[in-house]
Structures are given as structure tokens and as C-alpha cells.
C-alpha positions as CSV (number, residue, x, y, z in Angstrom):
1,M,-8.5,8.9,31.1
2,S,-9.0,13.0,31.3
3,D,-9.8,14.5,28.1
4,N,-6.8,17.0,29.1
5,K,-4.6,14.7,29.6
6,R,-2.6,14.3,26.5
7,T,0.5,15.3,25.3
8,Q,1.0,14.4,21.3
9,L,3.9,13.3,20.3
10,N,3.3,11.9,17.2
11,R,0.0,13.0,15.3
12,R,-0.4,16.4,15.9
13,S,-2.1,16.6,12.8
14,L,-1.3,15.9,9.1
15,L,0.5,18.0,7.0
16,E,-1.9,19.7,4.2
17,A,-2.7,17.7,0.9
18,A,0.5,17.3,-0.7
19,G,-0.3,19.2,-4.0
20,A,0.7,22.6,-1.8
21,F,3.7,21.4,-2.3
22,G,4.0,21.7,-5.9
23,A,5.5,19.5,-8.2
24,L,10.1,19.2,-8.7
25,V,11.3,17.2,-11.8
26,G,14.1,14.8,-11.3
27,F,15.2,14.5,-7.9
28,G,13.7,17.7,-6.5
29,G,13.3,18.2,-2.8
30,V,15.4,15.8,-1.5
31,T,18.8,16.9,0.3
32,S,21.2,13.7,0.0
33,A,22.3,12.0,2.9
34,T,25.0,12.7,5.5
35,P,28.1,11.2,3.9
36,G,28.7,8.2,6.2
37,R,24.4,7.4,7.0
38,E,24.2,3.7,6.9
39,P,22.2,2.0,4.3
40,G,19.0,0.2,4.9
41,P,17.0,0.4,8.2
42,K,18.2,3.5,10.3
43,K,16.5,2.9,13.8
44,D,18.7,5.5,15.2
45,E,16.4,8.2,13.3
46,M,13.3,10.0,14.2
47,I,11.0,11.9,11.5
48,V,10.2,15.4,12.4
49,G,7.5,17.0,9.8
50,V,7.0,20.6,9.3
51,D,4.5,22.6,7.7
52,S,4.1,22.9,4.2
53,D,4.9,27.0,3.6
54,V,8.7,26.6,6.1
55,S,11.0,27.5,3.6
56,N,14.1,26.9,5.7
57,I,13.4,22.9,7.6
58,E,17.0,23.0,9.0
59,A,16.8,26.0,10.6
60,A,13.1,25.4,12.3
61,V,14.2,22.1,13.7
62,E,17.9,22.7,14.9
63,A,16.7,25.0,17.3
64,K,15.2,22.4,19.5
65,L,17.6,19.8,19.3
66,P,19.9,19.4,21.9
67,S,23.5,19.1,21.3
68,N,23.7,15.2,20.7
69,A,21.2,15.2,17.8
70,T,21.8,15.8,14.1
71,I,19.8,16.4,11.1
72,V,21.0,14.0,8.5
73,H,18.2,14.5,5.7
74,T,15.8,16.7,4.4
75,N,12.9,16.4,2.1
76,E,11.6,19.8,1.1
77,T,9.2,18.0,-1.1
78,L,7.6,16.1,1.8
79,G,8.4,18.2,4.3
80,Y,10.7,16.4,6.9
81,A,13.6,16.2,8.7
82,S,15.8,12.8,9.9
83,V,17.5,13.6,13.2
84,K,19.8,11.1,14.6
85,L,20.9,10.9,18.1
86,A,23.6,9.9,19.9
87,D,23.7,5.9,20.3
88,E,23.8,6.5,24.1
89,A,20.9,8.3,24.2
90,S,17.9,6.6,26.0
91,I,14.4,5.9,25.6
92,Q,13.4,8.7,27.7
93,A,15.9,11.6,26.1
94,K,14.5,10.2,22.4
95,E,10.6,11.0,23.8
96,N,12.4,14.6,25.0
97,V,13.5,15.1,22.3
98,K,10.1,14.4,20.5
99,R,8.5,16.6,23.2
100,N,10.5,19.8,22.9
101,L,9.8,19.2,18.5
102,M,6.5,19.6,19.5
103,D,6.4,22.8,21.0
104,V,7.4,24.7,17.8
105,N,5.2,26.1,16.1
106,E,6.2,24.9,12.8
107,V,6.3,21.4,13.4
108,Q,3.1,19.3,13.2
109,Y,4.7,15.7,13.6
110,T,7.5,13.1,15.4
111,E,7.7,9.8,14.5
112,D,10.3,6.7,14.9
113,N,11.6,6.0,11.3
114,V,10.7,3.1,11.1
115,T,11.4,-0.1,9.0
116,Y,9.3,-1.9,6.2
117,H,10.2,-5.0,5.3
118,A,9.6,-7.1,1.5
119,L,6.9,-9.2,1.6
120,E,7.4,-12.3,0.8
121,A,6.0,-15.8,2.1
122,E,8.6,-18.6,2.8
123,P,9.6,-20.3,-0.6
124,L,7.0,-22.7,-1.7
125,G,8.8,-24.2,-4.9
126,S,11.4,-23.6,-7.9
127,G,11.0,-22.7,-11.0
128,D,13.5,-24.7,-11.7
129,D,12.2,-28.1,-11.3
130,G,11.2,-28.6,-14.8
131,Q,7.6,-29.3,-14.0
132,T,4.6,-27.0,-15.5
133,V,1.2,-25.7,-14.1
134,D,-1.7,-26.6,-16.2
135,T,-2.8,-23.1,-17.5
136,Q,-6.5,-22.1,-16.8
137,G,-9.0,-21.4,-19.3
138,S,-9.4,-22.0,-23.0
139,A,-7.0,-25.0,-24.3
140,S,-6.7,-22.1,-27.3
141,P,-5.9,-19.3,-25.5
142,L,-6.6,-15.8,-28.0
143,Y,-2.7,-14.8,-27.6
144,A,0.2,-17.5,-27.5
145,P,3.1,-15.7,-26.5
146,D,6.8,-17.8,-27.7
147,D,8.4,-17.1,-24.2
148,P,10.1,-20.4,-23.6
149,R,8.9,-20.9,-19.7
150,Y,5.2,-19.5,-20.2
151,G,3.9,-23.2,-19.8
152,E,5.0,-23.0,-16.6
153,Q,3.4,-20.4,-15.7
154,Y,-0.7,-19.8,-14.3
155,A,-0.5,-15.9,-13.3
156,P,-1.3,-14.7,-16.3
157,Q,-3.5,-17.0,-17.4
158,Q,-5.3,-16.9,-14.2
159,V,-6.3,-13.3,-14.7
160,N,-7.0,-13.9,-18.4
161,C,-4.1,-12.4,-19.9
162,E,-4.6,-14.1,-23.7
163,A,-7.5,-11.8,-24.4
164,A,-6.0,-9.1,-23.1
165,W,-3.1,-9.3,-24.8
166,D,-5.2,-10.0,-28.3
167,E,-6.0,-6.1,-27.8
168,T,-2.4,-5.0,-26.4
169,L,0.7,-6.1,-24.5
170,G,1.6,-2.9,-22.9
171,D,2.2,0.4,-24.0
172,P,6.5,1.5,-23.4
173,S,4.8,4.6,-23.0
174,V,3.2,3.3,-19.3
175,T,5.7,2.9,-16.9
176,I,5.4,0.9,-13.8
177,A,7.9,2.0,-10.7
178,V,9.1,-0.8,-8.3
179,V,9.6,1.0,-5.0
180,D,11.4,-2.3,-3.8
181,Q,15.3,-4.0,-3.3
182,G,17.0,-3.0,-6.9
183,I,16.1,-4.9,-10.6
184,Q,18.7,-6.4,-12.5
185,Y,18.2,-3.9,-14.8
186,D,20.7,-5.9,-17.5
187,H,18.5,-9.1,-16.7
188,P,17.7,-10.3,-20.8
189,N,14.3,-10.6,-20.4
190,L,13.9,-6.8,-18.1
191,E,16.5,-4.8,-20.3
192,G,14.2,-3.8,-22.7
193,N,11.4,-2.6,-20.6
194,M,13.4,-0.4,-18.8
195,V,13.1,3.2,-19.2
196,D,15.9,4.4,-21.3
197,D,15.2,8.2,-20.1
198,I,16.6,7.7,-16.8
199,S,20.2,6.6,-15.7
200,N,20.5,2.9,-15.4
201,G,16.8,2.6,-15.3
202,G,15.9,4.3,-11.5
203,R,17.9,5.4,-9.0
204,D,18.9,4.2,-5.7
205,F,17.8,5.4,-2.2
206,V,19.5,2.7,-0.1
207,D,22.7,3.8,-0.8
208,D,21.8,7.8,-2.6
209,D,23.0,7.2,-6.0
210,D,22.3,6.3,-9.5
211,D,22.6,2.9,-9.6
212,P,20.0,0.4,-8.2
213,Y,21.7,-2.7,-9.4
214,P,21.3,-5.5,-6.9
215,V,24.5,-5.6,-4.7
216,D,24.5,-9.4,-4.8
217,G,22.5,-12.8,-4.9
218,S,20.1,-12.4,-2.1
219,E,19.0,-9.2,-3.5
220,N,16.3,-10.9,-5.7
221,H,13.0,-9.8,-4.5
222,G,12.8,-6.2,-6.5
223,T,13.7,-8.1,-10.2
224,H,11.2,-10.6,-8.9
225,V,8.6,-7.9,-8.4
226,G,9.9,-6.3,-11.8
227,G,9.4,-8.9,-13.8
228,I,5.9,-10.3,-12.5
229,A,4.6,-7.1,-13.7
230,A,6.9,-6.1,-16.5
231,G,9.2,-8.7,-18.1
232,G,9.5,-9.2,-21.4
233,T,6.5,-10.7,-23.3
234,D,6.3,-12.3,-26.7
235,N,10.1,-11.8,-26.8
236,G,11.5,-15.5,-27.0
237,T,12.9,-15.3,-24.0
238,G,12.3,-16.6,-20.3
239,H,8.9,-16.0,-18.6
240,A,5.8,-13.8,-20.1
241,G,5.5,-10.5,-17.4
242,I,2.0,-9.1,-17.3
243,S,2.5,-6.1,-19.4
244,N,5.1,-5.0,-21.8
245,C,5.1,-1.1,-20.2
246,S,8.4,0.3,-19.1
247,L,10.0,-0.3,-15.9
248,I,11.9,2.2,-13.4
249,S,13.7,0.6,-10.5
250,A,13.4,2.8,-7.1
251,R,16.0,0.8,-4.9
252,A,14.2,1.7,-1.4
253,L,15.1,-2.0,0.3
254,S,18.2,-3.1,1.3
255,S,19.9,-6.5,0.2
256,G,18.2,-7.8,3.5
257,G,15.2,-7.4,2.3
258,G,14.6,-4.0,4.8
259,G,14.2,-0.4,4.4
260,S,13.8,2.7,6.3
261,L,10.7,4.9,6.1
262,T,12.3,7.6,4.8
263,D,13.9,5.8,1.9
264,I,10.6,4.6,0.7
265,A,8.9,7.7,1.2
266,D,11.9,9.6,-1.0
267,A,11.2,6.8,-3.3
268,V,7.6,6.7,-4.0
269,Q,8.1,10.7,-4.2
270,W,10.9,10.2,-6.8
271,A,8.9,8.0,-9.0
272,A,6.1,10.1,-9.0
273,D,8.0,12.4,-9.9
274,Q,9.1,11.0,-12.8
275,G,6.0,10.4,-14.2
276,A,5.1,7.0,-13.2
277,D,1.8,6.3,-13.8
278,I,1.8,3.1,-11.3
279,I,3.8,2.6,-8.5
280,N,4.1,-1.1,-7.1
281,M,5.4,-1.8,-3.5
282,S,5.5,-5.1,-2.4
283,L,6.6,-4.3,1.3
284,G,4.8,-3.2,4.3
285,G,5.2,-4.0,7.9
286,G,6.1,-0.3,9.7
287,G,2.7,1.0,10.8
288,A,0.8,3.9,9.9
289,T,2.8,6.7,9.7
290,D,2.7,10.2,8.5
291,T,5.4,10.8,6.4
292,M,4.4,7.6,4.6
293,Q,0.9,8.9,4.9
294,Q,2.1,12.2,2.7
295,A,4.2,10.5,0.1
296,C,1.2,8.3,-0.5
297,E,-1.1,11.6,-1.1
298,Y,2.0,13.1,-3.0
299,A,1.8,10.6,-5.5
300,Q,-1.7,9.7,-6.1
301,N,-1.8,14.2,-6.4
302,Q,0.6,14.1,-9.0
303,G,-1.6,11.3,-11.5
304,S,-0.1,8.1,-9.8
305,L,-1.8,4.7,-9.2
306,L,-0.3,3.1,-6.0
307,V,-0.6,-0.7,-5.7
308,A,0.6,-2.1,-2.5
309,A,0.8,-5.8,-1.4
310,A,-1.3,-6.9,1.9
311,G,1.1,-8.4,3.8
312,N,2.1,-12.1,4.6
313,N,0.4,-12.6,8.3
314,R,-2.7,-13.7,7.8
315,G,-4.6,-12.8,10.6
316,A,-3.2,-9.8,11.0
317,P,-4.9,-6.4,9.5
318,V,-3.9,-5.0,6.2
319,S,0.2,-3.8,6.0
320,Y,0.7,-0.1,5.2
321,P,0.9,1.2,3.0
322,A,-1.3,-1.0,1.3
323,A,-4.0,0.0,4.1
324,Y,-4.0,4.1,3.3
325,E,-6.8,5.6,1.2
326,T,-4.8,6.7,-1.2
327,V,-3.6,2.9,-2.2
328,L,-4.8,-0.1,-4.0
329,A,-4.5,-3.2,-1.2
330,V,-4.3,-6.2,-2.8
331,S,-4.3,-10.0,-1.1
332,A,-2.9,-13.1,-3.0
333,L,-4.7,-16.2,-4.5
334,D,-3.3,-19.9,-5.2
335,E,-3.2,-21.6,-7.8
336,N,-6.7,-22.8,-7.3
337,E,-8.3,-19.4,-7.0
338,S,-8.6,-19.8,-3.2
339,L,-7.1,-17.7,-1.3
340,A,-3.4,-18.1,-0.3
341,S,-3.0,-19.4,3.2
342,Y,-0.3,-16.6,4.3
343,S,-2.6,-13.4,2.9
344,N,-3.8,-10.9,5.0
345,V,-7.2,-10.1,4.7
346,G,-9.4,-6.7,5.6
347,P,-11.6,-4.8,4.8
348,E,-9.1,-1.9,2.8
349,I,-8.6,-4.9,0.2
350,E,-9.5,-3.9,-3.4
351,L,-8.3,-6.3,-5.5
352,A,-6.9,-10.7,-4.7
353,A,-4.8,-11.8,-7.7
354,P,-2.5,-14.9,-7.7
355,G,0.5,-14.8,-5.9
356,S,1.2,-18.3,-5.1
357,N,4.6,-19.8,-6.7
358,V,4.9,-17.1,-9.5
359,L,7.6,-17.1,-11.7
360,S,9.6,-14.1,-12.5
361,S,13.1,-12.9,-12.7
362,I,16.0,-13.1,-10.9
363,P,19.6,-12.4,-10.4
364,W,21.9,-13.0,-12.2
365,D,19.7,-13.8,-15.3
366,E,17.9,-16.6,-13.8
367,Y,14.1,-17.8,-12.8
368,D,12.1,-18.7,-9.8
369,T,9.0,-19.1,-8.1
370,F,8.1,-17.6,-5.4
371,S,4.9,-16.4,-3.2
372,G,3.6,-13.6,-1.2
373,T,1.3,-10.8,-1.7
374,S,4.6,-9.1,-3.0
375,M,3.9,-11.3,-5.9
376,A,0.3,-10.4,-6.1
377,S,0.7,-6.5,-5.7
378,P,2.6,-6.6,-9.5
379,V,-0.1,-8.7,-11.2
380,V,-2.3,-6.1,-10.4
381,A,0.0,-2.9,-11.4
382,G,0.9,-5.2,-14.8
383,V,-2.6,-5.5,-15.5
384,A,-3.1,-1.6,-14.4
385,G,-0.6,-1.0,-16.9
386,L,-2.6,-3.5,-19.8
387,T,-5.4,-1.3,-19.0
388,L,-3.6,2.2,-19.4
389,S,-2.5,1.6,-22.3
390,A,-5.6,0.6,-24.1
391,W,-7.3,3.2,-22.6
392,P,-4.8,5.8,-22.2
393,E,-7.4,9.2,-21.5
394,L,-8.2,7.7,-17.9
395,S,-6.9,9.1,-14.8
396,N,-5.3,7.7,-12.0
397,A,-8.6,7.6,-10.0
398,E,-10.9,6.4,-13.2
399,L,-8.4,3.6,-13.6
400,R,-8.6,2.6,-10.1
401,T,-12.1,2.8,-10.8
402,H,-12.1,0.5,-13.6
403,L,-9.9,-2.0,-12.3
404,N,-12.5,-2.9,-9.4
405,E,-15.6,-2.6,-12.0
406,T,-14.0,-5.1,-13.9
407,A,-12.8,-7.6,-11.4
408,V,-14.4,-11.2,-10.9
409,D,-16.2,-12.2,-8.0
410,I,-14.8,-15.6,-7.2
411,G,-17.2,-16.2,-4.6
412,L,-14.6,-15.2,-1.5
413,D,-15.6,-12.9,1.4
414,D,-15.3,-9.3,0.2
415,T,-12.2,-8.7,3.2
416,E,-10.6,-11.5,1.5
417,Q,-11.2,-10.2,-2.5
418,G,-12.3,-7.1,-1.8
419,N,-14.0,-6.3,-5.5
420,G,-12.6,-9.7,-6.6
421,R,-9.8,-11.4,-8.6
422,V,-8.2,-8.4,-11.0
423,D,-9.0,-9.4,-14.5
424,A,-6.8,-8.3,-17.7
425,A,-9.5,-9.5,-20.1
426,N,-12.7,-7.5,-18.4
427,A,-10.3,-4.2,-17.8
428,V,-8.7,-4.0,-21.6
429,T,-12.0,-4.8,-23.5
430,T,-14.7,-3.1,-21.4
431,D,-15.4,0.6,-22.5
432,P,-14.7,2.8,-18.9
433,G,-18.1,3.8,-17.8
434,T,-20.3,0.6,-19.4
435,D,-21.3,-1.8,-17.1
436,P,-18.7,-5.2,-17.6
437,D,-21.5,-7.4,-16.5
438,P,-24.8,-6.4,-17.4
439,D,-28.1,-8.1,-15.7
440,P,-28.5,-10.7,-18.4
441,D,-32.3,-11.6,-17.1
442,P,-34.1,-8.5,-15.8
443,D,-37.4,-8.5,-14.2
444,P,-39.9,-8.7,-17.5
445,D,-42.7,-7.9,-15.3
446,P,-41.7,-6.0,-12.4
447,D,-44.4,-5.0,-9.8
448,P,-46.8,-2.5,-11.4
449,D,-48.5,-1.6,-8.3
450,P,-45.2,-1.0,-5.6
451,D,-46.0,-0.1,-2.1
452,P,-46.3,3.6,-2.2
453,D,-45.5,3.9,1.3
454,P,-43.3,0.4,2.3
455,D,-42.6,-0.7,5.8
456,P,-38.8,1.1,7.0
457,G,-38.5,-1.9,9.6
458,E,-36.8,-1.6,12.5
459,C,-33.3,0.0,12.9
460,G,-31.5,-3.6,13.6
461,D,-33.2,-5.9,10.8
462,E,-30.1,-6.0,9.4
463,V,-26.2,-6.3,10.9
464,N,-22.9,-6.4,9.9
465,T,-20.0,-6.8,12.1
466,A,-15.9,-6.7,11.2
467,S,-13.1,-6.7,13.4
468,G,-9.4,-6.1,13.5
469,D,-6.9,-6.9,15.7
470,G,-3.5,-5.6,16.7
471,Q,-0.9,-5.2,18.7
472,L,0.6,-1.6,20.7
473,S,3.4,-0.5,22.8
474,G,5.5,2.3,23.2
475,G,9.4,3.2,23.5
476,W,11.5,4.1,20.5
477,F,11.0,0.9,18.7
478,G,7.2,0.5,19.4
479,N,4.1,1.0,17.6
480,P,2.1,3.9,19.1
481,S,-1.1,3.7,16.9
482,D,-2.8,1.5,14.2
483,S,-5.5,3.0,11.5
484,Y,-8.5,1.2,10.5
485,T,-11.5,2.3,7.6
486,Y,-14.5,0.8,7.4
487,T,-17.6,1.1,4.7
488,L,-21.2,0.5,5.2
489,K,-22.4,-2.6,4.6
490,T,-26.0,-3.0,5.0
491,A,-28.9,-1.5,2.6
492,D,-30.1,1.3,5.0
493,P,-27.7,2.2,7.5
494,C,-29.8,3.6,10.6
495,S,-26.5,3.1,13.3
496,A,-23.2,1.2,14.9
497,T,-21.3,0.8,17.4
498,L,-17.4,0.6,17.7
499,S,-16.2,-0.9,20.4
500,L,-12.4,-1.4,22.0
501,E,-11.1,-4.1,23.9
502,G,-7.3,-4.2,25.2
503,P,-5.2,-4.9,27.8
504,S,-6.5,-4.4,31.1
505,N,-3.3,-2.9,32.7
506,A,-3.0,-0.4,29.9
507,D,-5.0,2.8,28.2
508,F,-5.6,2.6,25.0
509,D,-8.3,5.2,23.0
510,L,-10.6,5.1,20.3
511,Y,-11.1,7.4,17.7
512,L,-13.4,7.8,14.7
513,T,-13.9,10.0,11.7
514,L,-17.2,9.7,9.8
515,D,-15.9,11.0,6.3
516,G,-13.2,8.3,5.8
517,R,-10.3,10.3,6.7
518,T,-7.5,9.0,8.8
519,P,-8.3,10.4,12.6
520,T,-5.9,11.8,14.9
521,T,-5.9,12.7,18.7
522,W,-6.7,15.9,17.4
523,D,-8.3,15.6,14.4
524,Y,-11.8,13.4,14.8
525,D,-15.2,13.4,15.0
526,E,-16.4,11.2,17.8
527,R,-14.1,9.7,20.8
528,S,-14.0,7.5,23.7
529,V,-11.3,7.7,26.0
530,D,-11.5,6.5,29.0
531,S,-9.1,5.5,32.1
532,D,-8.8,1.7,30.2
533,S,-8.7,-0.2,27.4
534,S,-12.2,-0.6,27.2
535,E,-14.3,1.5,24.7
536,S,-17.3,2.0,23.1
537,I,-18.8,5.1,20.7
538,E,-22.4,5.1,19.3
539,V,-23.2,7.0,16.4
540,E,-26.7,7.2,13.9
541,L,-26.1,6.8,10.4
542,D,-27.8,8.5,7.6
543,G,-26.1,6.1,5.2
544,D,-23.3,7.6,3.2
545,E,-20.8,7.6,6.1
546,E,-17.5,5.8,5.8
547,F,-15.7,5.4,8.7
548,G,-11.8,6.5,9.9
549,I,-11.2,4.6,13.1
550,L,-7.5,5.4,15.1
551,V,-6.7,2.8,18.3
552,D,-4.3,5.0,20.2
553,R,-1.9,3.6,23.1
554,Y,-1.8,6.2,25.9
555,S,-0.3,3.8,28.2
556,G,0.7,0.3,28.9
557,S,1.1,-2.1,26.6
558,G,-1.0,-5.5,24.5
559,S,-3.1,-6.8,22.0
560,Y,-6.5,-5.5,21.5
561,T,-9.8,-5.9,19.2
562,V,-11.2,-3.0,17.6
563,S,-15.0,-4.1,16.1
564,V,-18.0,-2.3,14.4
565,E,-21.7,-3.6,14.8
566,E,-23.4,-1.7,11.5
567,R,-27.2,-1.5,12.2
568,G,-29.7,-1.4,9.2
569,R,-33.4,-1.2,8.7
């Protein structure tokens, strides 16, 4: 591929940091959807992102729209418009609209309004079968809640909630927002923890109203996720949630389990504007997008800790939004503290948590066990709520660091457990900034005469490798690019090789940044853009680099493997 062949259509550059837009209150910055706009996934729409200083998004975008295209939604805070084309529009016509929009100076990117899904694995059992799960740890926990179904649970015990509950059950002033299907906010084990200063405990972005109540009995994912993070604990009812923090319901997924990128991004922004301390996203599958990345950056800048499920397609890379740097990615464990058979893994994983056969609330006033990284993510969100209740001075960045530093190594690979299994007792009882596990046996007789000029060794004496697999395709519903991050692993890094191998009849390209930012086709530090799908980048290392990697489709489609070989002395 020649360096000048690219006409950028979908990621010309990233928007400015979300904080530049300023914080709005309530439902600020989001224009109501056009009447008649269908709820749920919106595959016939594209998203147009504009510069942060554009005061009239519609005026900036409309000038380049054909007569069969209509602006159906805008978000002034995140700086985008949703555009719907007539049903008969061809794929080529849609690509032409994107191309024309990219000629507008104020337009920063165009992308499809892709669909995200609830990340629940296949059911592995029922919480109503009368069976109980043996609790782990001491036979006499420090805190024994009176919830009648607590004996059927294992997740709170596995993350050592009893010792944490001895200090705090969770402060109602700490809020956890659940961006998901709607929560049954009058469920007897949830109603006491729903926020009371927002109508009906949240907002519905699927149907664009103020009532996020589930529409039918099949819409149970949000209620289950909310019950894990903050179902009533020690209230004599049902199961025990991880925390008694307050819940906010942001309904962004329809009863079918799918939701549009714009609805989810709007929900994340809104939750941050409500002052949510923690935002849980048990959803994924839409790929990397500028709109979702912008929403997550905005929420982080507003002070929220974002937690998301890694995905349930074992062997696939960590799903978005969990894979964004602004989001804490969670893998799933089973009752034996082994990696769940379905859990996605990768270098983005920070924490692991129980996700298989987790008991929680469902509509209507019932309980059941579900499995998935969707269940592991709210366990971490609930532990984060307990931690912030104990240490309210922590910022979102400090809270994230503290959760990672107090996690327990359970012997899995770093790509499977990250820093370890989240631990409520360690997080709540360890003073932030102190070492939760100091060396119990320091060397009593260090070498008094260390070698003043040790042999630095040869580059390549230590080697660490990592790889990821994916698939790219074109068209209106295609996936044009994937992004990854890689953190150096060797003790004294000196060089690295990044390689891409894709289909022989396609043209995929490889882009690299060295400071961890997500590359784009115009914002990168190194790139390899040959006319096929076999690419390679060599870099010398100082040891403080973090790789941001973009695999971008120029033409064709198919599967690929991207790999990193890091060499140290």
C-alpha cells in the first residue's frame, strides 16, 4: 500500500478530551430522538463526530447530506449526530455519504451506529433448584448477613466480602450506575437501594423516557446485574448483594439484549452527569468506536470509575468497551476459582471475579443464577462501592489503582486474571498507599559488595510474546479496525517486533503508538502499510513504552493474527 492512497472515512482523528465539553447536569447535552425512531439497535444509522468547538452540530452536518438522509439525534456534550438513510440506500451510497461528510472541516469521524449486546453466557443452572453452594473460607465468617438465600451463594464469599462487611456494608452516598437492560426498581431486594432523587431510579434511553422499568419477563439481565452489585445485604430478603450502595438504572439495551452505540454512549454520559461514582457495563461486541471511546473518556473525566465485562467468546480478544484504557476490564471465574470456560482474555484484563452460576435478582420479584463476564463485572463494581465507602477520599484513578494493588494472585496467567482476583477484604481494610502484602521474609544478609559494573546481558536474553486474533470486513455492518494495548513485561526491555498476518487476498495495515494512546490512521508513531496483509514493525525500547496497536482494513476481509515479540536483556 502506498502512503498516499488512504481516503479516511471513519477515524480521521480522535475528538478532544471529554473534559473540554464541560459538565452538564441532568439530561444535558442530549437532544431527544426524532419521534418514531425505533428503540434498540439502529443498524440503519451512521454517527458523525464533530469538533469540540462546533456550536450547531446539525448545521455543520446537514450541508453535506443528500436528500434521502436525515439527522435523527444529536448529543452536544459528546459532539455527534446520528444520521439515518432511506431504507433503499445501497452500501455504496452510504459509503459515499461518509466520504462527503469527511470533507467537512468540522467533521472528525464517521462510523456505523453499531450494536452492543448483554454479555451473558448460556445458563448453567437455576438458583431455584433448592441446592446450596458451599461457601469458601472460614466456617465462621466475620459478618453473617441474614439474607435467606445467602447459603446458596458463593460470589461474595469468594471475594471475601464478610471481612469487608465487618467494616462497611456500603454507603448509600456511593452510587453505582448500571448501563444495561432496565432494572426492576421495585424488586423487594432492590427498591431499598435505588436512588431516590431520580425519577424511577434512572432513565430509559431505548424508549427515550424517564421510566427504565423492564418491558417484559425476558428482560432480566439488568435486574440481575444490578442485584449483584447492590442488591439488599442483611435485609432479611432474598440474596446478598456485594454492597448496599445506591443503584442508578440507565436502560440502554432493549428486551432482546441489544442496544445501539448512541443509546449506550448517551447512557454513560448521563450516568456520569448524575454523579455516578462507578459505572458498570456488562455489555460489548460493537468493536472499537470513536463515539464510545469519547463517552468513556468523558465519564472518566467527570470522576466515574468505569467497569466492564471482558466478553464471553473464549479465544477472542477482550471486547469493547472493556478494552478501552479508560475502562477496568474484568474476566470471569467459576466456583473453583478457575478461569471460566467462556471468558475472553487478553492484556487488557485488570481483575478477575466470580461469574459462573451467580445468584441474583430477576423480574418479577424472583431470583436465578446466570453465568457470564456480565456477572463478574458487577462483582468488581460492588467491591469498588465498598472500597469507596471505606475510603471516600479516593479519586476514580486512585480507586482503580487500589483495587488492582489489593487483588489476590490466584495463579492464572496475567492475560487471564490481570492483577488477580478482586478482594473486598483487602480493598476495604488496607490503607490506600500501603503495601497489602509486604515481603514477609526480606533477605537478612544482602550482598554487601554488589558488582559495581554488572554485565548488562544481550538483547534477547529474555523474550516475552503475546498475540491477538480478530476479523475485519467492510460494508455497512462490517468491522473496519481493531485496537489493542500491550504493556512491557521484560525486566530490561531493549527492542520489539510487531507482526500482522492476514488473508492473502486482502490489504490490512498495522499502526503503533509508544505511549499507550489508541492509534488512528493519522495519529501514530510507527506504521507498516504494504500492499498486502503481512506487516511488521521493529522498534527500539527504553523501557517506559506502552504499545497502542491498530489493525486497520484497507480492502478485502478475513481473519488475522497480530503478535508482539518483546526482547529484554
